[in-house]
N, CA, C and O atoms as a Tripos MOL2 file, in Angstrom:
@<TRIPOS>MOLECULE
protein
  276   275    69     0     0
PROTEIN
NO_CHARGES

@<TRIPOS>ATOM
      1 N           1.5130    5.6360   16.4990 N.3       1 MET1
      2 CA          1.0620    4.8890   15.3050 C.3       1 MET1
      3 C           2.1880    3.8770   15.0860 C.2       1 MET1
      4 O           3.3710    4.2170   15.0610 O.2       1 MET1
      5 N           1.7270    2.4940   14.9130 N.am      2 ASP2
      6 CA          2.6670    1.4560   14.7450 C.3       2 ASP2
      7 C           2.9730    1.4300   13.2040 C.2       2 ASP2
      8 O           2.4190    2.1800   12.4010 O.2       2 ASP2
      9 N           3.9430    0.4550   12.8680 N.am      3 VAL3
     10 CA          4.3970    0.3930   11.5540 C.3       3 VAL3
     11 C           3.3980   -0.0400   10.5030 C.2       3 VAL3
     12 O           3.4870    0.2920    9.3210 O.2       3 VAL3
     13 N           2.3780   -0.8550   11.0410 N.am      4 VAL4
     14 CA          1.3220   -1.3520   10.0530 C.3       4 VAL4
     15 C           0.4630   -0.1860    9.7790 C.2       4 VAL4
     16 O           0.0250   -0.0770    8.6330 O.2       4 VAL4
     17 N           0.1470    0.7310   10.6910 N.am      5 GLU5
     18 CA         -0.6890    1.8140   10.4500 C.3       5 GLU5
     19 C           0.0350    2.9020    9.5200 C.2       5 GLU5
     20 O          -0.5560    3.5580    8.6620 O.2       5 GLU5
     21 N           1.3260    2.9920    9.8020 N.am      6 ILE6
     22 CA          2.1400    3.8770    8.9510 C.3       6 ILE6
     23 C           2.0930    3.3650    7.5200 C.2       6 ILE6
     24 O           1.7400    4.0840    6.5850 O.2       6 ILE6
     25 N           2.4500    2.1380    7.3900 N.am      7 LEU7
     26 CA          2.3070    1.5380    6.0370 C.3       7 LEU7
     27 C           0.8880    1.8160    5.3470 C.2       7 LEU7
     28 O           0.8240    2.2790    4.2080 O.2       7 LEU7
     29 N          -0.1470    1.5340    6.0410 N.am      8 GLY8
     30 CA         -1.4330    1.7070    5.4300 C.3       8 GLY8
     31 C          -1.6430    3.1570    5.0780 C.2       8 GLY8
     32 O          -2.1140    3.4320    3.9750 O.2       8 GLY8
     33 N          -1.3360    4.0770    5.9150 N.am      9 ALA9
     34 CA         -1.4720    5.5350    5.6190 C.3       9 ALA9
     35 C          -0.5610    5.8450    4.3050 C.2       9 ALA9
     36 O          -1.0030    6.5680    3.4120 O.2       9 ALA9
     37 N           0.5740    5.3330    4.2450 N.am     10 ASN10
     38 CA          1.4010    5.6580    3.1810 C.3      10 ASN10
     39 C           0.9110    4.9630    1.8560 C.2      10 ASN10
     40 O           0.9610    5.6010    0.8040 O.2      10 ASN10
     41 N           0.4710    3.7580    1.8780 N.am     11 VAL11
     42 CA         -0.2030    3.1420    0.6960 C.3      11 VAL11
     43 C          -1.3340    4.1030    0.1320 C.2      11 VAL11
     44 O          -1.3530    4.4830   -1.0390 O.2      11 VAL11
     45 N          -2.2390    4.4440    1.0560 N.am     12 ARG12
     46 CA         -3.3790    5.3370    0.6780 C.3      12 ARG12
     47 C          -2.8320    6.7470    0.1820 C.2      12 ARG12
     48 O          -3.3800    7.2880   -0.7790 O.2      12 ARG12
     49 N          -1.8730    7.2820    0.7570 N.am     13 ARG13
     50 CA         -1.4380    8.5850    0.3210 C.3      13 ARG13
     51 C          -0.8020    8.4530   -1.0770 C.2      13 ARG13
     52 O          -1.1160    9.2440   -1.9660 O.2      13 ARG13
     53 N           0.0780    7.4730   -1.2790 N.am     14 HIS14
     54 CA          0.7850    7.2490   -2.5320 C.3      14 HIS14
     55 C          -0.2680    6.8510   -3.6810 C.2      14 HIS14
     56 O          -0.0790    7.1850   -4.8510 O.2      14 HIS14
     57 N          -1.2970    6.1770   -3.3010 N.am     15 ARG15
     58 CA         -2.2180    5.7470   -4.2710 C.3      15 ARG15
     59 C          -3.0920    6.9330   -4.6600 C.2      15 ARG15
     60 O          -3.4280    7.0840   -5.8350 O.2      15 ARG15
     61 N          -3.4420    7.7260   -3.7610 N.am     16 LYS16
     62 CA         -4.1520    8.9760   -4.1620 C.3      16 LYS16
     63 C          -3.3500    9.9230   -4.8780 C.2      16 LYS16
     64 O          -3.9050   10.6410   -5.7100 O.2      16 LYS16
     65 N          -2.0520   10.0300   -4.6580 N.am     17 LEU17
     66 CA         -1.0410   10.9090   -5.3180 C.3      17 LEU17
     67 C          -0.9900   10.4330   -6.7060 C.2      17 LEU17
     68 O          -0.8220   11.2230   -7.6340 O.2      17 LEU17
     69 N          -1.1370    9.0860   -6.8930 N.am     18 ALA18
     70 CA         -0.9120    8.4960   -8.3250 C.3      18 ALA18
     71 C          -2.3750    8.5930   -9.0810 C.2      18 ALA18
     72 O          -2.5220    8.2940  -10.2660 O.2      18 ALA18
     73 N          -3.2890    8.9930   -8.3370 N.am     19 GLY19
     74 CA         -4.6950    9.1860   -8.8940 C.3      19 GLY19
     75 C          -5.3320    7.8660   -9.3430 C.2      19 GLY19
     76 O          -6.0140    7.7470  -10.3610 O.2      19 GLY19
     77 N          -5.0240    6.8400   -8.4340 N.am     20 ILE20
     78 CA         -5.6510    5.4430   -8.8360 C.3      20 ILE20
     79 C          -6.5100    5.0240   -7.7380 C.2      20 ILE20
     80 O          -6.2700    5.4180   -6.5970 O.2      20 ILE20
     81 N          -7.5450    4.2130   -8.0040 N.am     21 SER21
     82 CA         -8.4300    3.6060   -7.1110 C.3      21 SER21
     83 C          -7.8950    2.3270   -6.5290 C.2      21 SER21
     84 O          -6.9350    1.7470   -7.0360 O.2      21 SER21
     85 N          -8.5030    1.9070   -5.4980 N.am     22 GLN22
     86 CA         -8.0130    0.7040   -4.8490 C.3      22 GLN22
     87 C          -8.1380   -0.4960   -5.7860 C.2      22 GLN22
     88 O          -7.3350   -1.4280   -5.7570 O.2      22 GLN22
     89 N          -9.2330   -0.4300   -6.6600 N.am     23 GLU23
     90 CA         -9.5040   -1.3680   -7.7110 C.3      23 GLU23
     91 C          -8.3130   -1.4190   -8.6770 C.2      23 GLU23
     92 O          -7.7960   -2.4850   -9.0120 O.2      23 GLU23
     93 N          -7.9050   -0.2270   -9.1080 N.am     24 GLU24
     94 CA         -6.7830   -0.2260  -10.1220 C.3      24 GLU24
     95 C          -5.4420   -0.7420   -9.4730 C.2      24 GLU24
     96 O          -4.6830   -1.5100  -10.0640 O.2      24 GLU24
     97 N          -5.2130   -0.2400   -8.1740 N.am     25 LEU25
     98 CA         -3.9900   -0.8430   -7.5070 C.3      25 LEU25
     99 C          -4.0800   -2.3710   -7.3470 C.2      25 LEU25
    100 O          -3.0780   -3.0770   -7.4610 O.2      25 LEU25
    101 N          -5.2900   -2.8620   -7.0840 N.am     26 SER26
    102 CA         -5.4650   -4.3220   -7.0990 C.3      26 SER26
    103 C          -5.0730   -4.9380   -8.4180 C.2      26 SER26
    104 O          -4.3460   -5.9310   -8.4350 O.2      26 SER26
    105 N          -5.5220   -4.3900   -9.5140 N.am     27 HIS27
    106 CA         -5.1230   -4.9810  -10.8380 C.3      27 HIS27
    107 C          -3.5890   -4.8600  -10.9780 C.2      27 HIS27
    108 O          -2.9560   -5.8110  -11.4360 O.2      27 HIS27
    109 N          -3.0270   -3.8220  -10.6320 N.am     28 ARG28
    110 CA         -1.5880   -3.6030  -10.8770 C.3      28 ARG28
    111 C          -0.7240   -4.5990  -10.1310 C.2      28 ARG28
    112 O           0.3360   -5.0270  -10.5890 O.2      28 ARG28
    113 N          -1.2760   -4.9760   -8.8530 N.am     29 THR29
    114 CA         -0.4830   -5.7000   -7.9040 C.3      29 THR29
    115 C          -0.8410   -7.2200   -7.9340 C.2      29 THR29
    116 O          -0.0250   -8.0760   -7.5920 O.2      29 THR29
    117 N          -2.0730   -7.5020   -8.3510 N.am     30 GLY30
    118 CA         -2.5390   -8.8290   -8.2060 C.3      30 GLY30
    119 C          -2.9700   -9.1340   -6.8440 C.2      30 GLY30
    120 O          -3.0890  -10.3080   -6.4920 O.2      30 GLY30
    121 N          -3.2130   -8.1660   -6.0530 N.am     31 ILE31
    122 CA         -3.6240   -8.2220   -4.6120 C.3      31 ILE31
    123 C          -5.1460   -7.9130   -4.5920 C.2      31 ILE31
    124 O          -5.6220   -6.9720   -5.2270 O.2      31 ILE31
    125 N          -5.8730   -8.7450   -3.8380 N.am     32 LYS32
    126 CA         -7.3740   -8.4200   -3.8650 C.3      32 LYS32
    127 C          -7.5250   -6.9290   -3.3240 C.2      32 LYS32
    128 O          -6.7660   -6.3900   -2.5180 O.2      32 LYS32
    129 N          -8.6920   -6.3450   -3.9440 N.am     33 ARG33
    130 CA         -9.0180   -4.9880   -3.4130 C.3      33 ARG33
    131 C          -9.3960   -4.9770   -1.9920 C.2      33 ARG33
    132 O          -9.0280   -4.0350   -1.2900 O.2      33 ARG33
    133 N         -10.1050   -5.9480   -1.4980 N.am     34 SER34
    134 CA        -10.4060   -6.0080   -0.0730 C.3      34 SER34
    135 C          -9.2170   -6.0500    0.8350 C.2      34 SER34
    136 O          -9.2670   -5.5390    1.9540 O.2      34 SER34
    137 N          -8.1310   -6.6580    0.3680 N.am     35 TYR35
    138 CA         -6.8530   -6.7670    1.1330 C.3      35 TYR35
    139 C          -6.2280   -5.4610    1.1120 C.2      35 TYR35
    140 O          -5.7130   -5.0370    2.1470 O.2      35 TYR35
    141 N          -6.2140   -4.7410   -0.0060 N.am     36 ILE36
    142 CA         -5.7040   -3.3850   -0.0700 C.3      36 ILE36
    143 C          -6.4520   -2.4110    0.8880 C.2      36 ILE36
    144 O          -5.8410   -1.5820    1.5620 O.2      36 ILE36
    145 N          -7.7500   -2.5450    0.9130 N.am     37 SER37
    146 CA         -8.5820   -1.7480    1.8940 C.3      37 SER37
    147 C          -8.1720   -2.0460    3.2620 C.2      37 SER37
    148 O          -8.0320   -1.1200    4.0610 O.2      37 SER37
    149 N          -7.9540   -3.3320    3.6200 N.am     38 ASP38
    150 CA         -7.4980   -3.7480    4.9780 C.3      38 ASP38
    151 C          -6.1920   -3.0620    5.2550 C.2      38 ASP38
    152 O          -5.9970   -2.4730    6.3190 O.2      38 ASP38
    153 N          -5.3050   -3.1360    4.3090 N.am     39 LEU39
    154 CA         -3.9260   -2.4960    4.5420 C.3      39 LEU39
    155 C          -3.9680   -1.0980    4.8210 C.2      39 LEU39
    156 O          -3.2450   -0.6180    5.6950 O.2      39 LEU39
    157 N          -4.8950   -0.2890    4.0310 N.am     40 GLU40
    158 CA         -4.9660    1.0480    4.2540 C.3      40 GLU40
    159 C          -5.6130    1.4020    5.6210 C.2      40 GLU40
    160 O          -5.3790    2.4880    6.1510 O.2      40 GLU40
    161 N          -6.3370    0.5820    6.1220 N.am     41 ARG41
    162 CA         -6.9880    0.7740    7.4020 C.3      41 ARG41
    163 C          -6.0720    0.3010    8.5290 C.2      41 ARG41
    164 O          -6.3660    0.5130    9.7050 O.2      41 ARG41
    165 N          -4.9960   -0.3200    8.1760 N.am     42 GLY42
    166 CA         -3.9440   -0.7630    9.1690 C.3      42 GLY42
    167 C          -4.3780   -2.0090    9.8550 C.2      42 GLY42
    168 O          -3.9960   -2.1970   11.0100 O.2      42 GLY42
    169 N          -5.1650   -2.9110    9.2380 N.am     43 THR43
    170 CA         -5.6840   -4.0400    9.8330 C.3      43 THR43
    171 C          -5.0230   -5.4360    9.2320 C.2      43 THR43
    172 O          -5.3940   -6.5500    9.6020 O.2      43 THR43
    173 N          -4.1200   -5.2330    8.3740 N.am     44 ARG44
    174 CA         -3.4620   -6.3160    7.7530 C.3      44 ARG44
    175 C          -1.9450   -6.1300    7.8370 C.2      44 ARG44
    176 O          -1.5070   -4.9820    7.7510 O.2      44 ARG44
    177 N          -1.1430   -7.1120    7.9910 N.am     45 ASN45
    178 CA          0.2810   -7.0300    8.1040 C.3      45 ASN45
    179 C           0.7980   -7.7180    6.7970 C.2      45 ASN45
    180 O           0.7790   -8.9480    6.7550 O.2      45 ASN45
    181 N           1.2300   -7.0430    5.7930 N.am     46 PRO46
    182 CA          1.6640   -7.5640    4.5070 C.3      46 PRO46
    183 C           3.0060   -8.2980    4.6170 C.2      46 PRO46
    184 O           3.8000   -8.0490    5.5240 O.2      46 PRO46
    185 N           3.2260   -9.1850    3.6890 N.am     47 THR47
    186 CA          4.4650   -9.7500    3.5510 C.3      47 THR47
    187 C           5.4480   -8.8570    2.8750 C.2      47 THR47
    188 O           5.0480   -7.8330    2.3210 O.2      47 THR47
    189 N           6.7050   -9.1790    2.8870 N.am     48 VAL48
    190 CA          7.7730   -8.2910    2.2550 C.3      48 VAL48
    191 C           7.4730   -8.3180    0.7300 C.2      48 VAL48
    192 O           7.6470   -7.3190    0.0320 O.2      48 VAL48
    193 N           7.0460   -9.4240    0.2730 N.am     49 LYS49
    194 CA          6.7910   -9.6790   -1.1990 C.3      49 LYS49
    195 C           5.5650   -8.6860   -1.6080 C.2      49 LYS49
    196 O           5.6100   -8.0450   -2.6580 O.2      49 LYS49
    197 N           4.5510   -8.6110   -0.7740 N.am     50 ALA50
    198 CA          3.3850   -7.7300   -1.0500 C.3      50 ALA50
    199 C           3.8650   -6.2000   -1.0410 C.2      50 ALA50
    200 O           3.5270   -5.3620   -1.8770 O.2      50 ALA50
    201 N           4.6780   -5.9940    0.0100 N.am     51 LEU51
    202 CA          5.1880   -4.6610    0.0800 C.3      51 LEU51
    203 C           5.9100   -4.1880   -1.2650 C.2      51 LEU51
    204 O           5.7100   -3.0990   -1.8020 O.2      51 LEU51
    205 N           6.7540   -5.1500   -1.7090 N.am     52 GLY52
    206 CA          7.5200   -4.8710   -2.9750 C.3      52 GLY52
    207 C           6.5010   -4.6870   -4.1780 C.2      52 GLY52
    208 O           6.7050   -3.8120   -5.0200 O.2      52 GLY52
    209 N           5.4840   -5.4640   -4.2390 N.am     53 ARG53
    210 CA          4.5040   -5.4360   -5.4400 C.3      53 ARG53
    211 C           3.7690   -3.9980   -5.2480 C.2      53 ARG53
    212 O           3.5810   -3.3030   -6.2470 O.2      53 ARG53
    213 N           3.3960   -3.5990   -4.0950 N.am     54 LEU54
    214 CA          2.7300   -2.3950   -3.8640 C.3      54 LEU54
    215 C           3.6680   -1.1670   -4.2960 C.2      54 LEU54
    216 O           3.2900   -0.2570   -5.0330 O.2      54 LEU54
    217 N           4.9320   -1.2740   -3.7360 N.am     55 ALA55
    218 CA          5.8290   -0.1080   -4.1510 C.3      55 ALA55
    219 C           6.0840   -0.0520   -5.7660 C.2      55 ALA55
    220 O           6.1570    1.0150   -6.3750 O.2      55 ALA55
    221 N           6.1980   -1.2070   -6.3200 N.am     56 TYR56
    222 CA          6.5060   -1.2090   -7.7870 C.3      56 TYR56
    223 C           5.2650   -0.6210   -8.5030 C.2      56 TYR56
    224 O           5.4020    0.2430   -9.3700 O.2      56 TYR56
    225 N           4.0320   -1.1030   -8.1280 N.am     57 ALA57
    226 CA          2.8600   -0.4980   -8.7580 C.3      57 ALA57
    227 C           2.6680    1.0020   -8.4880 C.2      57 ALA57
    228 O           2.0420    1.7080   -9.2790 O.2      57 ALA57
    229 N           3.2240    1.4850   -7.3450 N.am     58 LEU58
    230 CA          3.0170    2.8830   -7.1090 C.3      58 LEU58
    231 C           4.2110    3.6890   -7.6280 C.2      58 LEU58
    232 O           4.2670    4.9150   -7.5330 O.2      58 LEU58
    233 N           5.2030    2.8960   -8.2070 N.am     59 GLN59
    234 CA          6.4960    3.5540   -8.6810 C.3      59 GLN59
    235 C           7.1990    4.4650   -7.6280 C.2      59 GLN59
    236 O           7.5400    5.6290   -7.8370 O.2      59 GLN59
    237 N           7.3710    3.7580   -6.4430 N.am     60 ILE60
    238 CA          8.0910    4.1930   -5.4230 C.3      60 ILE60
    239 C           9.0580    3.1550   -4.8210 C.2      60 ILE60
    240 O           8.8950    1.9740   -5.1270 O.2      60 ILE60
    241 N           9.9850    3.4870   -4.0450 N.am     61 GLU61
    242 CA         10.8900    2.6090   -3.3260 C.3      61 GLU61
    243 C          10.1390    2.0470   -2.1840 C.2      61 GLU61
    244 O           9.3440    2.7490   -1.5590 O.2      61 GLU61
    245 N          10.3630    0.7820   -1.8800 N.am     62 PRO62
    246 CA          9.6040    0.0160   -0.7600 C.3      62 PRO62
    247 C           9.5740    0.7900    0.4120 C.2      62 PRO62
    248 O           8.5190    0.9620    1.0230 O.2      62 PRO62
    249 N          10.8760    1.3770    0.8550 N.am     63 ASP63
    250 CA         10.9860    1.9800    2.0840 C.3      63 ASP63
    251 C          10.1880    3.1880    2.3600 C.2      63 ASP63
    252 O           9.9670    3.6310    3.4870 O.2      63 ASP63
    253 N           9.7360    3.7300    1.1600 N.am     64 ALA64
    254 CA          8.8060    4.9760    1.3460 C.3      64 ALA64
    255 C           7.5440    4.6520    1.9780 C.2      64 ALA64
    256 O           6.8780    5.5010    2.5720 O.2      64 ALA64
    257 N           7.1940    3.3980    1.8580 N.am     65 LEU65
    258 CA          5.9160    2.8400    2.4660 C.3      65 LEU65
    259 C           5.9740    2.7220    3.9360 C.2      65 LEU65
    260 O           4.9330    2.6150    4.5830 O.2      65 LEU65
    261 N           7.2210    2.7370    4.5390 N.am     66 LEU66
    262 CA          7.4620    2.5280    5.9630 C.3      66 LEU66
    263 C           7.8120    3.7600    6.7320 C.2      66 LEU66
    264 O           7.8500    3.7690    7.9630 O.2      66 LEU66
    265 N           8.0700    4.8140    5.9750 N.am     67 ARG67
    266 CA          8.5150    6.0930    6.6060 C.3      67 ARG67
    267 C           7.3830    6.8230    7.2470 C.2      67 ARG67
    268 O           6.2790    6.9020    6.7100 O.2      67 ARG67
    269 N           7.6870    7.3890    8.4730 N.am     68 ARG68
    270 CA          6.6150    8.3210    9.0180 C.3      68 ARG68
    271 C           6.5290    9.5520    8.1940 C.2      68 ARG68
    272 O           7.5670   10.0530    7.7630 O.2      68 ARG68
    273 N           5.3990   10.0630    7.9490 N.am     69 SER69
    274 CA          5.2570   11.2840    7.1620 C.3      69 SER69
    275 C           5.2250   12.5700    7.9670 C.2      69 SER69
    276 O           5.1090   13.6530    7.3950 O.2      69 SER69
@<TRIPOS>BOND
     1     1     2 1
     2     2     3 1
     3     3     4 2
     4     3     5 am
     5     5     6 1
     6     6     7 1
     7     7     8 2
     8     7     9 am
     9     9    10 1
    10    10    11 1
    11    11    12 2
    12    11    13 am
    13    13    14 1
    14    14    15 1
    15    15    16 2
    16    15    17 am
    17    17    18 1
    18    18    19 1
    19    19    20 2
    20    19    21 am
    21    21    22 1
    22    22    23 1
    23    23    24 2
    24    23    25 am
    25    25    26 1
    26    26    27 1
    27    27    28 2
    28    27    29 am
    29    29    30 1
    30    30    31 1
    31    31    32 2
    32    31    33 am
    33    33    34 1
    34    34    35 1
    35    35    36 2
    36    35    37 am
    37    37    38 1
    38    38    39 1
    39    39    40 2
    40    39    41 am
    41    41    42 1
    42    42    43 1
    43    43    44 2
    44    43    45 am
    45    45    46 1
    46    46    47 1
    47    47    48 2
    48    47    49 am
    49    49    50 1
    50    50    51 1
    51    51    52 2
    52    51    53 am
    53    53    54 1
    54    54    55 1
    55    55    56 2
    56    55    57 am
    57    57    58 1
    58    58    59 1
    59    59    60 2
    60    59    61 am
    61    61    62 1
    62    62    63 1
    63    63    64 2
    64    63    65 am
    65    65    66 1
    66    66    67 1
    67    67    68 2
    68    67    69 am
    69    69    70 1
    70    70    71 1
    71    71    72 2
    72    71    73 am
    73    73    74 1
    74    74    75 1
    75    75    76 2
    76    75    77 am
    77    77    78 1
    78    78    79 1
    79    79    80 2
    80    79    81 am
    81    81    82 1
    82    82    83 1
    83    83    84 2
    84    83    85 am
    85    85    86 1
    86    86    87 1
    87    87    88 2
    88    87    89 am
    89    89    90 1
    90    90    91 1
    91    91    92 2
    92    91    93 am
    93    93    94 1
    94    94    95 1
    95    95    96 2
    96    95    97 am
    97    97    98 1
    98    98    99 1
    99    99   100 2
   100    99   101 am
   101   101   102 1
   102   102   103 1
   103   103   104 2
   104   103   105 am
   105   105   106 1
   106   106   107 1
   107   107   108 2
   108   107   109 am
   109   109   110 1
   110   110   111 1
   111   111   112 2
   112   111   113 am
   113   113   114 1
   114   114   115 1
   115   115   116 2
   116   115   117 am
   117   117   118 1
   118   118   119 1
   119   119   120 2
   120   119   121 am
   121   121   122 1
   122   122   123 1
   123   123   124 2
   124   123   125 am
   125   125   126 1
   126   126   127 1
   127   127   128 2
   128   127   129 am
   129   129   130 1
   130   130   131 1
   131   131   132 2
   132   131   133 am
   133   133   134 1
   134   134   135 1
   135   135   136 2
   136   135   137 am
   137   137   138 1
   138   138   139 1
   139   139   140 2
   140   139   141 am
   141   141   142 1
   142   142   143 1
   143   143   144 2
   144   143   145 am
   145   145   146 1
   146   146   147 1
   147   147   148 2
   148   147   149 am
   149   149   150 1
   150   150   151 1
   151   151   152 2
   152   151   153 am
   153   153   154 1
   154   154   155 1
   155   155   156 2
   156   155   157 am
   157   157   158 1
   158   158   159 1
   159   159   160 2
   160   159   161 am
   161   161   162 1
   162   162   163 1
   163   163   164 2
   164   163   165 am
   165   165   166 1
   166   166   167 1
   167   167   168 2
   168   167   169 am
   169   169   170 1
   170   170   171 1
   171   171   172 2
   172   171   173 am
   173   173   174 1
   174   174   175 1
   175   175   176 2
   176   175   177 am
   177   177   178 1
   178   178   179 1
   179   179   180 2
   180   179   181 am
   181   181   182 1
   182   182   183 1
   183   183   184 2
   184   183   185 am
   185   185   186 1
   186   186   187 1
   187   187   188 2
   188   187   189 am
   189   189   190 1
   190   190   191 1
   191   191   192 2
   192   191   193 am
   193   193   194 1
   194   194   195 1
   195   195   196 2
   196   195   197 am
   197   197   198 1
   198   198   199 1
   199   199   200 2
   200   199   201 am
   201   201   202 1
   202   202   203 1
   203   203   204 2
   204   203   205 am
   205   205   206 1
   206   206   207 1
   207   207   208 2
   208   207   209 am
   209   209   210 1
   210   210   211 1
   211   211   212 2
   212   211   213 am
   213   213   214 1
   214   214   215 1
   215   215   216 2
   216   215   217 am
   217   217   218 1
   218   218   219 1
   219   219   220 2
   220   219   221 am
   221   221   222 1
   222   222   223 1
   223   223   224 2
   224   223   225 am
   225   225   226 1
   226   226   227 1
   227   227   228 2
   228   227   229 am
   229   229   230 1
   230   230   231 1
   231   231   232 2
   232   231   233 am
   233   233   234 1
   234   234   235 1
   235   235   236 2
   236   235   237 am
   237   237   238 1
   238   238   239 1
   239   239   240 2
   240   239   241 am
   241   241   242 1
   242   242   243 1
   243   243   244 2
   244   243   245 am
   245   245   246 1
   246   246   247 1
   247   247   248 2
   248   247   249 am
   249   249   250 1
   250   250   251 1
   251   251   252 2
   252   251   253 am
   253   253   254 1
   254   254   255 1
   255   255   256 2
   256   255   257 am
   257   257   258 1
   258   258   259 1
   259   259   260 2
   260   259   261 am
   261   261   262 1
   262   262   263 1
   263   263   264 2
   264   263   265 am
   265   265   266 1
   266   266   267 1
   267   267   268 2
   268   267   269 am
   269   269   270 1
   270   270   271 1
   271   271   272 2
   272   271   273 am
   273   273   274 1
   274   274   275 1
   275   275   276 2
@<TRIPOS>SUBSTRUCTURE
     1 MET1         2 RESIDUE 1 A MET
     2 ASP2         6 RESIDUE 1 A ASP
     3 VAL3        10 RESIDUE 1 A VAL
     4 VAL4        14 RESIDUE 1 A VAL
     5 GLU5        18 RESIDUE 1 A GLU
     6 ILE6        22 RESIDUE 1 A ILE
     7 LEU7        26 RESIDUE 1 A LEU
     8 GLY8        30 RESIDUE 1 A GLY
     9 ALA9        34 RESIDUE 1 A ALA
    10 ASN10       38 RESIDUE 1 A ASN
    11 VAL11       42 RESIDUE 1 A VAL
    12 ARG12       46 RESIDUE 1 A ARG
    13 ARG13       50 RESIDUE 1 A ARG
    14 HIS14       54 RESIDUE 1 A HIS
    15 ARG15       58 RESIDUE 1 A ARG
    16 LYS16       62 RESIDUE 1 A LYS
    17 LEU17       66 RESIDUE 1 A LEU
    18 ALA18       70 RESIDUE 1 A ALA
    19 GLY19       74 RESIDUE 1 A GLY
    20 ILE20       78 RESIDUE 1 A ILE
    21 SER21       82 RESIDUE 1 A SER
    22 GLN22       86 RESIDUE 1 A GLN
    23 GLU23       90 RESIDUE 1 A GLU
    24 GLU24       94 RESIDUE 1 A GLU
    25 LEU25       98 RESIDUE 1 A LEU
    26 SER26      102 RESIDUE 1 A SER
    27 HIS27      106 RESIDUE 1 A HIS
    28 ARG28      110 RESIDUE 1 A ARG
    29 THR29      114 RESIDUE 1 A THR
    30 GLY30      118 RESIDUE 1 A GLY
    31 ILE31      122 RESIDUE 1 A ILE
    32 LYS32      126 RESIDUE 1 A LYS
    33 ARG33      130 RESIDUE 1 A ARG
    34 SER34      134 RESIDUE 1 A SER
    35 TYR35      138 RESIDUE 1 A TYR
    36 ILE36      142 RESIDUE 1 A ILE
    37 SER37      146 RESIDUE 1 A SER
    38 ASP38      150 RESIDUE 1 A ASP
    39 LEU39      154 RESIDUE 1 A LEU
    40 GLU40      158 RESIDUE 1 A GLU
    41 ARG41      162 RESIDUE 1 A ARG
    42 GLY42      166 RESIDUE 1 A GLY
    43 THR43      170 RESIDUE 1 A THR
    44 ARG44      174 RESIDUE 1 A ARG
    45 ASN45      178 RESIDUE 1 A ASN
    46 PRO46      182 RESIDUE 1 A PRO
    47 THR47      186 RESIDUE 1 A THR
    48 VAL48      190 RESIDUE 1 A VAL
    49 LYS49      194 RESIDUE 1 A LYS
    50 ALA50      198 RESIDUE 1 A ALA
    51 LEU51      202 RESIDUE 1 A LEU
    52 GLY52      206 RESIDUE 1 A GLY
    53 ARG53      210 RESIDUE 1 A ARG
    54 LEU54      214 RESIDUE 1 A LEU
    55 ALA55      218 RESIDUE 1 A ALA
    56 TYR56      222 RESIDUE 1 A TYR
    57 ALA57      226 RESIDUE 1 A ALA
    58 LEU58      230 RESIDUE 1 A LEU
    59 GLN59      234 RESIDUE 1 A GLN
    60 ILE60      238 RESIDUE 1 A ILE
    61 GLU61      242 RESIDUE 1 A GLU
    62 PRO62      246 RESIDUE 1 A PRO
    63 ASP63      250 RESIDUE 1 A ASP
    64 ALA64      254 RESIDUE 1 A ALA
    65 LEU65      258 RESIDUE 1 A LEU
    66 LEU66      262 RESIDUE 1 A LEU
    67 ARG67      266 RESIDUE 1 A ARG
    68 ARG68      270 RESIDUE 1 A ARG
    69 SER69      274 RESIDUE 1 A SER
C-alpha cells in the first residue's frame, strides 16, 4: 500500500470513527465531497494544506493520516 492509499484509508477510518459523512467532512473542510471520495479511494494526492484541513476537521494530528494502521 502506498502513502496515498494509506492516507485515503485513514481519512475514511477517522471520518467513520467521528460518525460523520463525506458530505459533513466536505462542509467542515471546504473540500468538495467528490474530492474526499477520491481521497478515500486513494486516487487523489492531496496538498499539505488539504491534509491539514482534513486533520483539523477530524480533530487529529496530521501525521495520524499518514501512519500505517
